[in-house]
N, C-alpha and C positions, 0 to 999 in steps of 0.2 A: 504494500500500500504506500502510495506517494503522500508525503506530508507537505502541505503548503501552508503559507500564511492564511489565516482564517478568511480574510476578505476575498481571497482568490477562488473560494469554493462556491460562491453564490451565482456565478454565471460563467459559461464557457469562454466568453470574451475576456473576463477577468483572469481566468486560468491561463489563457494564452499570453496575455500581457504580462502576467506575473512570471510565467515560466521562461519567456523569451526576451523580455525587455526590462522590467522594473528593477532598478538598482544597478543595472549594468552601466559602466562609465560611458557617458556621451560627451563628446567634445566637438568643437567646431561652432563658429558663431551662428550660422543658420540653424543648425540642429538644436543648439541651446535656446536660441530665440523661439524656435517652434515649440519646444517643451514649456518655456516660460509663458508663451501666448496661450497654449492649451490649458495650462494650470490656471491662468487668469480667467479664461472662459469658464472653467469648471467652478469657480467660486460661486457658492450658493446652489450648485447643482450636483447631481451624481456624476462621478467620474465615468460611469458606464455610458452616460449620455454623450460625453465628449469622445470617449473611445469609439463608440459606434459611428460618430460623425467625423472621425479624424481624417479619412480620405477626402471627404467633402471640404473640410477645412483646408487641407493641403491644396486642393484644386482652387478654392476660392482665394487663398492667400499666396498664389504664385509659388507653391512649393516652399513657402516660408523663406524665400530669398529676401534677405534684409534689404538690399538695394531696390528690388522690385516693389516690396511693400512700402518702403520709405517714399517711393514715387507715387503712391496712390493719391488720388485727388477726390473731390467730393462726388464725382460720378462713380468712382470705385466704391466709396462708402455707401452710396445709394444702391449699387449692385449687391453689395454684401447684405444690406438691410432687407433686400428682396429675396435673398437666397434661402429657401426653406431647408437646405441641406446642412446649414450651420446654426449656431445659436445667434439669433438676431437681437443683440443687445447693443444699442448705439454707444453706450459708454465703454463697453468692452471692445467694440470695433474701433472706436476712436483711439482707445489706449493701445491697441495692437499696432495701428499705423504710427502713432506717436512714438511708441517704444522702438519701432524699426528705425525711425529717424534718429532717435537717441543712440541706438546700437550702432548705427552707421558711423556716427561721429565719435564713438567711445574709444579713447586711446587704449590700445592693446586688445580691444574687442570684448564682447560680452562673455565669451567662453572663459577667457583668462580671468576676468573679474570674478565670475561665479566660482570658478575652481579654487580661488584663493580661500574659499570658505569650506573646503573639504575637511571633514572631521576625522581625527584619528580613530581607528577601530576601538570600540569599547566593549563592554559586556553585551552580548547579544540579547535582545528582548526574549523573554521566555514565553510571553503570551502577547496577543495584540494589545492588551491593556497596558503593557509596558512601553508601548510606542507613543512618544509624545506628539502633540499636535504642532508644536513649534519648540525651538530651542533658542538659547542665547545666540548661537551662531546664525540661525535663520533670521532672528530679529536684526542682527548686525548686517547681514546680507541685504535684507529688505531696506534697511535704513540707507545703505550705500547705493542701492539701485535707485531709490527715490531721490537721493542727493543728486544723482546724475540726470534725473528727469523721468525715470521709468514710472509708469502708473499701474495700478492694480497689482501691487506686489507687497502685501503685508507679510508678517512673520509666518503665518500658516501657509500661504501660497508659496513663499520662499522655501519652507521646509518640505512641502510636497515636491517642489522642483528638486531639492537636494536629494530626496529619496529616489525620485524617478530617474535621475541621471547619475547616480552613484556617488554623490558626495558623502553619503552615509549609507550604511548597510542595515536596514531595518527588517530584513527577513528574520523571522523568529528563529531561535536556536535550533529547532528540529526541522526546519524547512529544508527540503532537498536542494534548493537553489542557493542557500546561504554560502556554502563553501565555494561554489563557482564564482559568486559575486565577490567574495573576499579575495580570491585569487586574481580576478580581473582588476579589482581596485588596486591591489599591490603592484600588478603589472603596469597599470596606468600611472601610478605614483612614481614608478621608476623612470618614466619617460619625461 
């Protein structure tokens, strides 16, 4: 029997995301911008909603190419607001476009900025209840992102990003993926 983190058992989409993506190191400005944008869109919603619309988001947001999204104008925003394949929230759409513009001008890039907040491995969570909603590091990351002009990036959203792209390894101790993610994080830290 395969042991997964508890949240991954409620839907096959969650299981696939958990088994193949969650917690594995993600680098590169466009890829980190994509994850940051999706986490911001998730705010107040189920991650499953975003996960099931992810391909639609990728199509609507030019594959999350930072230069392409930074060039979006009001007609693009209107197109996004009319797109039933994504979450049509004007504030979140405006934030995604604004964040691309900020990321485009960010010295060193958004990937390097975010990865400065990678946490050292600690005691693995024994149960889902041991996984925090945010940490001091995620609060600091959110504060720095906002200082640069990013929007929709509070400590909880920043922590979800940190979990998703491997800055922390919150797979529970008995999860079959934990050891793989630990090895990948060690390998990523060496580069």
